PDB file of N, H, CA, C and O in Angstrom:
ATOM      1  N   MET A   1      15.617  -7.937  35.010  1.00  0.00           N
ATOM      2  CA  MET A   1      15.431  -7.042  34.019  1.00  0.00           C
ATOM      3  C   MET A   1      14.236  -7.396  33.199  1.00  0.00           C
ATOM      4  O   MET A   1      13.870  -8.495  32.782  1.00  0.00           O
ATOM      5  N   LYS A   2      13.602  -5.959  33.038  1.00  0.00           N
ATOM      6  H   LYS A   2      13.899  -5.066  33.376  1.00  0.00           H
ATOM      7  CA  LYS A   2      12.142  -5.847  32.304  1.00  0.00           C
ATOM      8  C   LYS A   2      12.727  -6.209  31.040  1.00  0.00           C
ATOM      9  O   LYS A   2      13.916  -6.417  30.798  1.00  0.00           O
ATOM     10  N   THR A   3      11.517  -6.270  30.093  1.00  0.00           N
ATOM     11  H   THR A   3      10.551  -6.101  30.290  1.00  0.00           H
ATOM     12  CA  THR A   3      12.143  -6.119  28.436  1.00  0.00           C
ATOM     13  C   THR A   3      10.450  -5.910  27.792  1.00  0.00           C
ATOM     14  O   THR A   3       9.412  -6.086  28.429  1.00  0.00           O
ATOM     15  N   ILE A   4      10.555  -5.584  26.672  1.00  0.00           N
ATOM     16  H   ILE A   4      11.399  -5.441  26.154  1.00  0.00           H
ATOM     17  CA  ILE A   4       9.067  -5.275  25.840  1.00  0.00           C
ATOM     18  C   ILE A   4       8.326  -6.347  26.236  1.00  0.00           C
ATOM     19  O   ILE A   4       7.132  -6.079  26.362  1.00  0.00           O
ATOM     20  N   PHE A   5       8.664  -7.579  26.499  1.00  0.00           N
ATOM     21  H   PHE A   5       9.635  -7.797  26.397  1.00  0.00           H
ATOM     22  CA  PHE A   5       7.631  -8.404  26.409  1.00  0.00           C
ATOM     23  C   PHE A   5       7.065  -8.846  27.633  1.00  0.00           C
ATOM     24  O   PHE A   5       6.311  -9.811  27.506  1.00  0.00           O
ATOM     25  N   ASP A   6       7.225  -8.394  28.815  1.00  0.00           N
ATOM     26  H   ASP A   6       7.837  -7.611  28.918  1.00  0.00           H
ATOM     27  CA  ASP A   6       6.909  -8.598  29.820  1.00  0.00           C
ATOM     28  C   ASP A   6       5.748  -8.195  30.621  1.00  0.00           C
ATOM     29  O   ASP A   6       5.499  -7.003  30.440  1.00  0.00           O
ATOM     30  N   GLY A   7       4.938  -8.778  31.455  1.00  0.00           N
ATOM     31  H   GLY A   7       5.140  -9.746  31.603  1.00  0.00           H
ATOM     32  CA  GLY A   7       3.458  -8.310  31.632  1.00  0.00           C
ATOM     33  C   GLY A   7       2.332  -9.354  31.105  1.00  0.00           C
ATOM     34  O   GLY A   7       2.515 -10.562  30.962  1.00  0.00           O
ATOM     35  N   GLU A   8       1.069  -8.609  30.832  1.00  0.00           N
ATOM     36  H   GLU A   8       0.920  -7.627  30.949  1.00  0.00           H
ATOM     37  CA  GLU A   8       0.046  -9.389  29.862  1.00  0.00           C
ATOM     38  C   GLU A   8      -0.735  -8.432  29.100  1.00  0.00           C
ATOM     39  O   GLU A   8      -1.850  -8.661  28.632  1.00  0.00           O
ATOM     40  N   ARG A   9       0.211  -6.846  28.958  1.00  0.00           N
ATOM     41  H   ARG A   9       1.117  -6.660  29.338  1.00  0.00           H
ATOM     42  CA  ARG A   9      -0.568  -6.066  28.802  1.00  0.00           C
ATOM     43  C   ARG A   9      -0.347  -5.898  26.916  1.00  0.00           C
ATOM     44  O   ARG A   9       0.620  -6.361  26.311  1.00  0.00           O
ATOM     45  N   GLU A  10      -1.454  -5.164  26.298  1.00  0.00           N
ATOM     46  H   GLU A  10      -2.240  -4.788  26.789  1.00  0.00           H
ATOM     47  CA  GLU A  10      -1.393  -5.173  24.865  1.00  0.00           C
ATOM     48  C   GLU A  10      -0.252  -4.187  24.578  1.00  0.00           C
ATOM     49  O   GLU A  10       0.110  -3.385  25.438  1.00  0.00           O
ATOM     50  N   ALA A  11       0.323  -4.255  23.335  1.00  0.00           N
ATOM     51  H   ALA A  11       0.029  -4.907  22.637  1.00  0.00           H
ATOM     52  CA  ALA A  11       1.160  -3.532  22.673  1.00  0.00           C
ATOM     53  C   ALA A  11       0.664  -2.505  22.119  1.00  0.00           C
ATOM     54  O   ALA A  11      -0.550  -2.701  22.183  1.00  0.00           O
ATOM     55  N   LYS A  12       0.858  -1.424  21.558  1.00  0.00           N
ATOM     56  H   LYS A  12       1.844  -1.265  21.506  1.00  0.00           H
ATOM     57  CA  LYS A  12       0.566  -0.599  20.751  1.00  0.00           C
ATOM     58  C   LYS A  12       1.645  -0.383  19.918  1.00  0.00           C
ATOM     59  O   LYS A  12       2.778  -0.052  20.266  1.00  0.00           O
ATOM     60  N   ILE A  13       1.108  -0.652  18.445  1.00  0.00           N
ATOM     61  H   ILE A  13       0.188  -0.921  18.162  1.00  0.00           H
ATOM     62  CA  ILE A  13       2.184  -1.057  17.536  1.00  0.00           C
ATOM     63  C   ILE A  13       2.054   0.068  16.323  1.00  0.00           C
ATOM     64  O   ILE A  13       0.877   0.324  16.067  1.00  0.00           O
ATOM     65  N   GLN A  14       2.941   0.730  15.592  1.00  0.00           N
ATOM     66  H   GLN A  14       3.897   0.522  15.800  1.00  0.00           H
ATOM     67  CA  GLN A  14       2.772   1.416  14.252  1.00  0.00           C
ATOM     68  C   GLN A  14       3.553   0.334  13.204  1.00  0.00           C
ATOM     69  O   GLN A  14       4.698  -0.106  13.308  1.00  0.00           O
ATOM     70  N   TYR A  15       2.705   0.102  12.331  1.00  0.00           N
ATOM     71  H   TYR A  15       1.774   0.460  12.246  1.00  0.00           H
ATOM     72  CA  TYR A  15       2.821  -0.964  11.188  1.00  0.00           C
ATOM     73  C   TYR A  15       3.365  -0.064  10.168  1.00  0.00           C
ATOM     74  O   TYR A  15       2.897   1.022   9.828  1.00  0.00           O
ATOM     75  N   PHE A  16       4.532  -0.722   9.670  1.00  0.00           N
ATOM     76  H   PHE A  16       4.912  -1.604   9.946  1.00  0.00           H
ATOM     77  CA  PHE A  16       4.937  -0.364   8.191  1.00  0.00           C
ATOM     78  C   PHE A  16       5.240  -0.936   7.522  1.00  0.00           C
ATOM     79  O   PHE A  16       5.709  -1.988   7.955  1.00  0.00           O
ATOM     80  N   SER A  17       5.239  -0.772   6.081  1.00  0.00           N
ATOM     81  H   SER A  17       4.858   0.083   5.729  1.00  0.00           H
ATOM     82  CA  SER A  17       5.514  -1.984   4.957  1.00  0.00           C
ATOM     83  C   SER A  17       6.723  -2.701   5.774  1.00  0.00           C
ATOM     84  O   SER A  17       7.604  -2.076   6.363  1.00  0.00           O
ATOM     85  N   GLY A  18       6.603  -4.338   5.700  1.00  0.00           N
ATOM     86  H   GLY A  18       5.887  -4.846   5.221  1.00  0.00           H
ATOM     87  CA  GLY A  18       7.987  -5.038   6.429  1.00  0.00           C
ATOM     88  C   GLY A  18       8.219  -4.722   7.422  1.00  0.00           C
ATOM     89  O   GLY A  18       9.241  -5.356   7.688  1.00  0.00           O
ATOM     90  N   ASP A  19       7.937  -4.039   8.376  1.00  0.00           N
ATOM     91  H   ASP A  19       7.108  -3.524   8.160  1.00  0.00           H
ATOM     92  CA  ASP A  19       8.323  -3.421   9.629  1.00  0.00           C
ATOM     93  C   ASP A  19       7.099  -3.067  10.753  1.00  0.00           C
ATOM     94  O   ASP A  19       5.902  -3.092  10.467  1.00  0.00           O
ATOM     95  N   TYR A  20       7.685  -2.711  12.180  1.00  0.00           N
ATOM     96  H   TYR A  20       8.657  -2.692  12.412  1.00  0.00           H
ATOM     97  CA  TYR A  20       6.877  -2.235  12.703  1.00  0.00           C
ATOM     98  C   TYR A  20       7.854  -1.532  13.806  1.00  0.00           C
ATOM     99  O   TYR A  20       9.069  -1.670  13.949  1.00  0.00           O
ATOM    100  N   LYS A  21       6.750  -0.579  14.678  1.00  0.00           N
ATOM    101  H   LYS A  21       5.763  -0.467  14.561  1.00  0.00           H
ATOM    102  CA  LYS A  21       7.558   0.001  15.818  1.00  0.00           C
ATOM    103  C   LYS A  21       6.955   0.319  16.948  1.00  0.00           C
ATOM    104  O   LYS A  21       6.141   1.237  17.055  1.00  0.00           O
ATOM    105  N   ILE A  22       7.419  -0.615  18.086  1.00  0.00           N
ATOM    106  H   ILE A  22       8.080  -1.361  17.999  1.00  0.00           H
ATOM    107  CA  ILE A  22       6.286  -0.526  19.255  1.00  0.00           C
ATOM    108  C   ILE A  22       5.891   0.698  19.726  1.00  0.00           C
ATOM    109  O   ILE A  22       6.896   1.062  20.338  1.00  0.00           O
ATOM    110  N   ILE A  23       4.861   1.798  19.865  1.00  0.00           N
ATOM    111  H   ILE A  23       4.045   1.503  19.368  1.00  0.00           H
ATOM    112  CA  ILE A  23       4.691   2.677  20.730  1.00  0.00           C
ATOM    113  C   ILE A  23       4.594   2.334  21.922  1.00  0.00           C
ATOM    114  O   ILE A  23       5.567   2.698  22.583  1.00  0.00           O
ATOM    115  N   THR A  24       3.736   1.717  22.551  1.00  0.00           N
ATOM    116  H   THR A  24       2.946   1.421  22.014  1.00  0.00           H
ATOM    117  CA  THR A  24       3.912   0.937  24.198  1.00  0.00           C
ATOM    118  C   THR A  24       4.147  -0.409  24.199  1.00  0.00           C
ATOM    119  O   THR A  24       3.583  -1.335  23.616  1.00  0.00           O
ATOM    120  N   PRO A  25       5.189  -0.357  25.044  1.00  0.00           N
ATOM    121  CA  PRO A  25       5.261  -2.127  25.458  1.00  0.00           C
ATOM    122  C   PRO A  25       4.378  -2.599  26.068  1.00  0.00           C
ATOM    123  O   PRO A  25       3.718  -2.188  27.022  1.00  0.00           O
ATOM    124  N   GLY A  26       4.360  -4.063  25.132  1.00  0.00           N
ATOM    125  H   GLY A  26       4.896  -4.397  24.357  1.00  0.00           H
ATOM    126  CA  GLY A  26       3.179  -5.118  25.915  1.00  0.00           C
ATOM    127  C   GLY A  26       3.841  -6.676  25.537  1.00  0.00           C
ATOM    128  O   GLY A  26       5.046  -6.901  25.421  1.00  0.00           O
ATOM    129  N   ARG A  27       3.130  -7.322  25.435  1.00  0.00           N
ATOM    130  H   ARG A  27       2.151  -7.139  25.530  1.00  0.00           H
ATOM    131  CA  ARG A  27       3.453  -8.836  25.205  1.00  0.00           C
ATOM    132  C   ARG A  27       2.705  -9.435  23.882  1.00  0.00           C
ATOM    133  O   ARG A  27       3.091 -10.478  23.355  1.00  0.00           O
ATOM    134  N   TYR A  28       1.312  -8.482  23.271  1.00  0.00           N
ATOM    135  H   TYR A  28       0.998  -7.634  23.699  1.00  0.00           H
ATOM    136  CA  TYR A  28       0.861  -9.170  22.493  1.00  0.00           C
ATOM    137  C   TYR A  28      -0.172  -8.223  21.803  1.00  0.00           C
ATOM    138  O   TYR A  28      -0.808  -7.415  22.481  1.00  0.00           O
ATOM    139  N   VAL A  29      -0.329  -8.321  20.506  1.00  0.00           N
ATOM    140  H   VAL A  29       0.188  -8.976  19.956  1.00  0.00           H
ATOM    141  CA  VAL A  29      -1.578  -7.638  19.921  1.00  0.00           C
ATOM    142  C   VAL A  29      -2.660  -8.330  19.392  1.00  0.00           C
ATOM    143  O   VAL A  29      -2.545  -9.549  19.268  1.00  0.00           O
ATOM    144  N   THR A  30      -3.853  -7.695  19.004  1.00  0.00           N
ATOM    145  H   THR A  30      -3.947  -6.704  19.104  1.00  0.00           H
ATOM    146  CA  THR A  30      -5.160  -8.378  18.986  1.00  0.00           C
ATOM    147  C   THR A  30      -5.395  -8.254  17.364  1.00  0.00           C
ATOM    148  O   THR A  30      -5.382  -7.271  16.624  1.00  0.00           O
ATOM    149  N   CYS A  31      -5.644  -9.830  17.080  1.00  0.00           N
ATOM    150  H   CYS A  31      -5.655 -10.629  17.681  1.00  0.00           H
ATOM    151  CA  CYS A  31      -6.111 -10.122  15.456  1.00  0.00           C
ATOM    152  C   CYS A  31      -7.439  -8.922  15.263  1.00  0.00           C
ATOM    153  O   CYS A  31      -8.392  -8.849  16.038  1.00  0.00           O
ATOM    154  N   ALA A  32      -7.285  -8.258  14.355  1.00  0.00           N
ATOM    155  H   ALA A  32      -6.510  -8.317  13.725  1.00  0.00           H
ATOM    156  CA  ALA A  32      -8.234  -7.445  13.670  1.00  0.00           C
ATOM    157  C   ALA A  32      -9.631  -8.171  13.506  1.00  0.00           C
ATOM    158  O   ALA A  32     -10.741  -7.871  13.945  1.00  0.00           O
ATOM    159  N   VAL A  33      -9.179  -9.279  12.689  1.00  0.00           N
ATOM    160  H   VAL A  33      -8.277  -9.523  12.333  1.00  0.00           H
ATOM    161  CA  VAL A  33     -10.279 -10.233  12.240  1.00  0.00           C
ATOM    162  C   VAL A  33     -10.675 -10.902  13.487  1.00  0.00           C
ATOM    163  O   VAL A  33     -11.771 -10.514  13.890  1.00  0.00           O
ATOM    164  N   THR A  34     -10.197 -11.652  14.101  1.00  0.00           N
ATOM    165  H   THR A  34      -9.306 -11.967  13.774  1.00  0.00           H
ATOM    166  CA  THR A  34     -10.620 -13.180  15.358  1.00  0.00           C
ATOM    167  C   THR A  34     -10.791 -12.419  16.483  1.00  0.00           C
ATOM    168  O   THR A  34     -11.935 -12.451  16.936  1.00  0.00           O
ATOM    169  N   GLY A  35      -9.753 -11.536  17.249  1.00  0.00           N
ATOM    170  H   GLY A  35      -8.824 -11.510  16.881  1.00  0.00           H
ATOM    171  CA  GLY A  35     -10.353 -10.892  18.417  1.00  0.00           C
ATOM    172  C   GLY A  35      -8.987 -11.961  19.368  1.00  0.00           C
ATOM    173  O   GLY A  35      -8.892 -12.064  20.591  1.00  0.00           O
ATOM    174  N   GLN A  36      -8.062 -12.641  18.277  1.00  0.00           N
ATOM    175  H   GLN A  36      -8.139 -12.558  17.284  1.00  0.00           H
ATOM    176  CA  GLN A  36      -7.313 -13.748  19.467  1.00  0.00           C
ATOM    177  C   GLN A  36      -5.769 -13.130  19.325  1.00  0.00           C
ATOM    178  O   GLN A  36      -5.195 -12.870  18.268  1.00  0.00           O
ATOM    179  N   LYS A  37      -5.236 -12.961  20.728  1.00  0.00           N
ATOM    180  H   LYS A  37      -5.702 -13.172  21.587  1.00  0.00           H
ATOM    181  CA  LYS A  37      -4.290 -12.196  20.831  1.00  0.00           C
ATOM    182  C   LYS A  37      -3.029 -13.092  20.216  1.00  0.00           C
ATOM    183  O   LYS A  37      -3.003 -14.322  20.234  1.00  0.00           O
ATOM    184  N   ILE A  38      -1.979 -12.225  19.663  1.00  0.00           N
ATOM    185  H   ILE A  38      -2.001 -11.225  19.649  1.00  0.00           H
ATOM    186  CA  ILE A  38      -1.048 -12.735  18.872  1.00  0.00           C
ATOM    187  C   ILE A  38       0.566 -11.835  19.807  1.00  0.00           C
ATOM    188  O   ILE A  38       0.954 -10.682  19.997  1.00  0.00           O
ATOM    189  N   ASP A  39       1.016 -13.200  20.125  1.00  0.00           N
ATOM    190  H   ASP A  39       0.701 -14.136  19.970  1.00  0.00           H
ATOM    191  CA  ASP A  39       2.592 -12.312  21.004  1.00  0.00           C
ATOM    192  C   ASP A  39       3.157 -11.744  19.894  1.00  0.00           C
ATOM    193  O   ASP A  39       2.893 -12.000  18.719  1.00  0.00           O
ATOM    194  N   LEU A  40       3.906 -11.001  20.307  1.00  0.00           N
ATOM    195  H   LEU A  40       4.120 -10.794  21.261  1.00  0.00           H
ATOM    196  CA  LEU A  40       5.008  -9.795  19.598  1.00  0.00           C
ATOM    197  C   LEU A  40       5.675 -10.944  18.982  1.00  0.00           C
ATOM    198  O   LEU A  40       5.539 -11.030  17.761  1.00  0.00           O
ATOM    199  N   VAL A  41       6.536 -12.062  19.715  1.00  0.00           N
ATOM    200  H   VAL A  41       6.646 -11.992  20.706  1.00  0.00           H
ATOM    201  CA  VAL A  41       7.357 -12.995  18.955  1.00  0.00           C
ATOM    202  C   VAL A  41       6.866 -13.971  17.635  1.00  0.00           C
ATOM    203  O   VAL A  41       7.579 -14.536  16.806  1.00  0.00           O
ATOM    204  N   ASN A  42       5.447 -13.953  17.752  1.00  0.00           N
ATOM    205  H   ASN A  42       4.867 -13.495  18.426  1.00  0.00           H
ATOM    206  CA  ASN A  42       4.736 -14.485  16.893  1.00  0.00           C
ATOM    207  C   ASN A  42       4.170 -13.349  15.658  1.00  0.00           C
ATOM    208  O   ASN A  42       3.942 -13.731  14.510  1.00  0.00           O
ATOM    209  N   LEU A  43       4.051 -12.393  15.952  1.00  0.00           N
ATOM    210  H   LEU A  43       4.237 -12.083  16.884  1.00  0.00           H
ATOM    211  CA  LEU A  43       3.656 -11.162  14.900  1.00  0.00           C
ATOM    212  C   LEU A  43       4.570 -11.382  13.191  1.00  0.00           C
ATOM    213  O   LEU A  43       5.718 -10.967  13.028  1.00  0.00           O
ATOM    214  N   ARG A  44       3.770 -12.094  12.099  1.00  0.00           N
ATOM    215  H   ARG A  44       2.838 -12.431  12.232  1.00  0.00           H
ATOM    216  CA  ARG A  44       3.997 -12.017  11.230  1.00  0.00           C
ATOM    217  C   ARG A  44       3.140 -11.240  10.220  1.00  0.00           C
ATOM    218  O   ARG A  44       3.694 -10.777   9.223  1.00  0.00           O
ATOM    219  N   TYR A  45       1.958 -11.086  10.396  1.00  0.00           N
ATOM    220  H   TYR A  45       1.509 -11.461  11.206  1.00  0.00           H
ATOM    221  CA  TYR A  45       1.331 -10.744   9.456  1.00  0.00           C
ATOM    222  C   TYR A  45       0.470  -9.174   9.661  1.00  0.00           C
ATOM    223  O   TYR A  45       0.187  -9.011  10.849  1.00  0.00           O
ATOM    224  N   TRP A  46       0.210  -8.522   9.157  1.00  0.00           N
ATOM    225  H   TRP A  46       0.439  -8.654   8.192  1.00  0.00           H
ATOM    226  CA  TRP A  46      -0.215  -7.032   9.453  1.00  0.00           C
ATOM    227  C   TRP A  46      -0.618  -6.349   8.064  1.00  0.00           C
ATOM    228  O   TRP A  46      -0.463  -6.999   7.030  1.00  0.00           O
ATOM    229  N   CYS A  47      -1.188  -4.913   8.016  1.00  0.00           N
ATOM    230  H   CYS A  47      -1.315  -4.385   8.856  1.00  0.00           H
ATOM    231  CA  CYS A  47      -1.458  -4.066   7.121  1.00  0.00           C
ATOM    232  C   CYS A  47      -1.041  -2.656   7.866  1.00  0.00           C
ATOM    233  O   CYS A  47      -1.362  -2.064   8.897  1.00  0.00           O
ATOM    234  N   ALA A  48      -0.454  -2.525   7.144  1.00  0.00           N
ATOM    235  H   ALA A  48      -0.193  -3.005   6.307  1.00  0.00           H
ATOM    236  CA  ALA A  48       0.407  -0.860   7.451  1.00  0.00           C
ATOM    237  C   ALA A  48      -0.675   0.273   6.870  1.00  0.00           C
ATOM    238  O   ALA A  48      -0.541   1.405   7.336  1.00  0.00           O
ATOM    239  N   VAL A  49      -1.713   0.065   5.911  1.00  0.00           N
ATOM    240  H   VAL A  49      -1.822  -0.854   5.532  1.00  0.00           H
ATOM    241  CA  VAL A  49      -2.437   1.009   5.457  1.00  0.00           C
ATOM    242  C   VAL A  49      -4.038   1.053   6.440  1.00  0.00           C
ATOM    243  O   VAL A  49      -4.876   1.954   6.413  1.00  0.00           O
ATOM    244  N   ARG A  50      -4.067   0.064   7.070  1.00  0.00           N
ATOM    245  H   ARG A  50      -3.386  -0.669   7.093  1.00  0.00           H
ATOM    246  CA  ARG A  50      -5.195  -0.093   7.845  1.00  0.00           C
ATOM    247  C   ARG A  50      -4.453  -0.214   9.438  1.00  0.00           C
ATOM    248  O   ARG A  50      -5.223  -0.279  10.397  1.00  0.00           O
ATOM    249  N   GLN A  51      -3.498  -0.233   9.599  1.00  0.00           N
ATOM    250  H   GLN A  51      -2.872  -0.181   8.820  1.00  0.00           H
ATOM    251  CA  GLN A  51      -2.687  -0.407  10.679  1.00  0.00           C
ATOM    252  C   GLN A  51      -3.490  -1.760  11.949  1.00  0.00           C
ATOM    253  O   GLN A  51      -3.625  -1.764  13.172  1.00  0.00           O
ATOM    254  N   GLU A  52      -3.812  -2.628  10.980  1.00  0.00           N
ATOM    255  H   GLU A  52      -3.703  -2.625   9.986  1.00  0.00           H
ATOM    256  CA  GLU A  52      -4.388  -3.724  11.487  1.00  0.00           C
ATOM    257  C   GLU A  52      -3.386  -5.472  11.914  1.00  0.00           C
ATOM    258  O   GLU A  52      -3.372  -5.995  10.800  1.00  0.00           O
ATOM    259  N   ALA A  53      -2.943  -6.069  12.494  1.00  0.00           N
ATOM    260  H   ALA A  53      -2.955  -5.644  13.399  1.00  0.00           H
ATOM    261  CA  ALA A  53      -2.769  -7.380  12.668  1.00  0.00           C
ATOM    262  C   ALA A  53      -3.541  -8.366  12.646  1.00  0.00           C
ATOM    263  O   ALA A  53      -4.692  -8.458  13.072  1.00  0.00           O
ATOM    264  N   TYR A  54      -2.636  -9.407  11.939  1.00  0.00           N
ATOM    265  H   TYR A  54      -1.701  -9.332  11.593  1.00  0.00           H
ATOM    266  CA  TYR A  54      -3.595 -10.478  11.933  1.00  0.00           C
ATOM    267  C   TYR A  54      -2.565 -11.750  12.311  1.00  0.00           C
ATOM    268  O   TYR A  54      -1.339 -11.732  12.202  1.00  0.00           O
ATOM    269  N   VAL A  55      -3.478 -12.960  12.830  1.00  0.00           N
ATOM    270  H   VAL A  55      -4.474 -12.975  12.918  1.00  0.00           H
ATOM    271  CA  VAL A  55      -3.237 -14.073  13.443  1.00  0.00           C
ATOM    272  C   VAL A  55      -2.289 -15.061  12.360  1.00  0.00           C
ATOM    273  O   VAL A  55      -1.261 -15.663  12.670  1.00  0.00           O
ATOM    274  N   ASN A  56      -2.774 -15.043  11.372  1.00  0.00           N
ATOM    275  H   ASN A  56      -3.609 -14.554  11.121  1.00  0.00           H
ATOM    276  CA  ASN A  56      -2.507 -15.964   9.975  1.00  0.00           C
ATOM    277  C   ASN A  56      -2.365 -15.312   8.269  1.00  0.00           C
ATOM    278  O   ASN A  56      -3.036 -14.416   7.756  1.00  0.00           O
ATOM    279  N   SER A  57      -1.648 -15.836   7.882  1.00  0.00           N
ATOM    280  H   SER A  57      -1.103 -16.563   8.299  1.00  0.00           H
ATOM    281  CA  SER A  57      -1.979 -15.746   6.259  1.00  0.00           C
ATOM    282  C   SER A  57      -3.070 -15.843   5.700  1.00  0.00           C
ATOM    283  O   SER A  57      -3.421 -15.067   4.812  1.00  0.00           O
ATOM    284  N   GLU A  58      -4.075 -17.214   6.309  1.00  0.00           N
ATOM    285  H   GLU A  58      -3.790 -17.844   7.031  1.00  0.00           H
ATOM    286  CA  GLU A  58      -5.067 -16.961   5.623  1.00  0.00           C
ATOM    287  C   GLU A  58      -6.047 -15.898   6.112  1.00  0.00           C
ATOM    288  O   GLU A  58      -6.509 -15.182   5.224  1.00  0.00           O
ATOM    289  N   ILE A  59      -6.446 -15.665   7.356  1.00  0.00           N
ATOM    290  H   ILE A  59      -6.070 -16.246   8.077  1.00  0.00           H
ATOM    291  CA  ILE A  59      -6.784 -14.491   7.697  1.00  0.00           C
ATOM    292  C   ILE A  59      -6.391 -13.179   7.192  1.00  0.00           C
ATOM    293  O   ILE A  59      -7.371 -12.480   6.935  1.00  0.00           O
ATOM    294  N   ALA A  60      -5.272 -12.632   6.971  1.00  0.00           N
ATOM    295  H   ALA A  60      -4.475 -13.200   7.179  1.00  0.00           H
ATOM    296  CA  ALA A  60      -4.528 -11.603   6.648  1.00  0.00           C
ATOM    297  C   ALA A  60      -4.971 -11.395   4.721  1.00  0.00           C
ATOM    298  O   ALA A  60      -5.159 -10.322   4.147  1.00  0.00           O
ATOM    299  N   THR A  61      -5.032 -12.853   4.080  1.00  0.00           N
ATOM    300  H   THR A  61      -4.878 -13.725   4.545  1.00  0.00           H
ATOM    301  CA  THR A  61      -5.609 -13.048   2.487  1.00  0.00           C
ATOM    302  C   THR A  61      -6.918 -12.211   2.685  1.00  0.00           C
ATOM    303  O   THR A  61      -7.093 -11.043   2.338  1.00  0.00           O
ATOM    304  N   ARG A  62      -7.903 -13.145   3.387  1.00  0.00           N
ATOM    305  H   ARG A  62      -7.760 -14.094   3.669  1.00  0.00           H
ATOM    306  CA  ARG A  62      -9.306 -13.030   3.818  1.00  0.00           C
ATOM    307  C   ARG A  62      -9.643 -11.445   4.035  1.00  0.00           C
ATOM    308  O   ARG A  62     -10.563 -10.871   3.454  1.00  0.00           O
ATOM    309  N   ARG A  63      -8.969 -10.982   4.737  1.00  0.00           N
ATOM    310  H   ARG A  63      -8.221 -11.448   5.209  1.00  0.00           H
ATOM    311  CA  ARG A  63      -9.156  -9.508   5.334  1.00  0.00           C
ATOM    312  C   ARG A  63      -9.015  -8.224   4.162  1.00  0.00           C
ATOM    313  O   ARG A  63      -9.572  -7.127   4.112  1.00  0.00           O
ATOM    314  N   HIS A  64      -7.985  -8.902   3.230  1.00  0.00           N
ATOM    315  H   HIS A  64      -7.533  -9.793   3.270  1.00  0.00           H
ATOM    316  CA  HIS A  64      -7.376  -8.196   2.105  1.00  0.00           C
ATOM    317  C   HIS A  64      -8.433  -8.052   1.121  1.00  0.00           C
ATOM    318  O   HIS A  64      -8.478  -6.980   0.517  1.00  0.00           O
ATOM    319  N   TYR A  65      -9.270  -8.926   0.864  1.00  0.00           N
ATOM    320  H   TYR A  65      -9.233  -9.796   1.355  1.00  0.00           H
ATOM    321  CA  TYR A  65     -10.110  -9.385  -0.271  1.00  0.00           C
ATOM    322  C   TYR A  65     -11.470  -8.514   0.785  1.00  0.00           C
ATOM    323  O   TYR A  65     -11.898  -7.428   0.395  1.00  0.00           O
ATOM    324  N   GLU A  66     -11.726  -8.816   1.398  1.00  0.00           N
ATOM    325  H   GLU A  66     -11.379  -9.698   1.715  1.00  0.00           H
ATOM    326  CA  GLU A  66     -13.009  -7.729   2.170  1.00  0.00           C
ATOM    327  C   GLU A  66     -12.949  -6.717   2.402  1.00  0.00           C
ATOM    328  O   GLU A  66     -13.874  -6.025   2.828  1.00  0.00           O
ATOM    329  N   ALA A  67     -11.815  -6.369   2.175  1.00  0.00           N
ATOM    330  H   ALA A  67     -11.064  -6.931   1.829  1.00  0.00           H
ATOM    331  CA  ALA A  67     -11.673  -4.838   2.266  1.00  0.00           C
ATOM    332  C   ALA A  67     -11.211  -4.090   0.573  1.00  0.00           C
ATOM    333  O   ALA A  67     -10.937  -2.962   0.163  1.00  0.00           O
ATOM    334  N   GLY A  68     -11.311  -5.235   0.082  1.00  0.00           N
ATOM    335  H   GLY A  68     -11.534  -6.151   0.415  1.00  0.00           H
ATOM    336  CA  GLY A  68     -11.286  -4.609  -1.644  1.00  0.00           C
ATOM    337  C   GLY A  68     -10.218  -4.286  -2.120  1.00  0.00           C
ATOM    338  O   GLY A  68     -10.122  -3.387  -2.955  1.00  0.00           O
ATOM    339  N   ASP A  69      -9.240  -4.954  -1.679  1.00  0.00           N
ATOM    340  H   ASP A  69      -9.318  -5.684  -1.001  1.00  0.00           H
ATOM    341  CA  ASP A  69      -7.615  -4.121  -1.962  1.00  0.00           C
ATOM    342  C   ASP A  69      -7.520  -5.774  -3.134  1.00  0.00           C
ATOM    343  O   ASP A  69      -7.599  -6.990  -2.959  1.00  0.00           O
ATOM    344  N   ARG A  70      -7.374  -5.118  -3.936  1.00  0.00           N
ATOM    345  H   ARG A  70      -7.310  -4.131  -4.078  1.00  0.00           H
ATOM    346  CA  ARG A  70      -7.522  -6.035  -5.327  1.00  0.00           C
ATOM    347  C   ARG A  70      -6.004  -5.983  -5.768  1.00  0.00           C
ATOM    348  O   ARG A  70      -5.748  -6.720  -6.720  1.00  0.00           O
ATOM    349  N   GLN A  71      -4.947  -5.248  -5.254  1.00  0.00           N
ATOM    350  H   GLN A  71      -5.156  -4.649  -4.481  1.00  0.00           H
ATOM    351  CA  GLN A  71      -3.466  -4.870  -6.232  1.00  0.00           C
ATOM    352  C   GLN A  71      -2.823  -5.871  -5.473  1.00  0.00           C
ATOM    353  O   GLN A  71      -3.316  -6.123  -4.373  1.00  0.00           O
ATOM    354  N   SER A  72      -1.511  -6.684  -5.951  1.00  0.00           N
ATOM    355  H   SER A  72      -1.111  -6.479  -6.845  1.00  0.00           H
ATOM    356  CA  SER A  72      -0.750  -7.741  -5.448  1.00  0.00           C
ATOM    357  C   SER A  72       0.229  -6.983  -4.533  1.00  0.00           C
ATOM    358  O   SER A  72       1.083  -7.600  -3.897  1.00  0.00           O
TER     359      SER A  72
END
């Protein structure tokens, strides 16, 4: 039985505040800052406004400040 995590292709995701929707099934997304692959089961950090995924909280915070997002 195939699942949305089968294969080695990149998933296409629509990010929302606190959730996301898988548009095209795949196993991973790519970190917008580092280029690292993030398995969907490990995806925890993203920005709904910029539609970007991040590999960890430090990278997400750095991107947040680099982009000029000063609100909490």
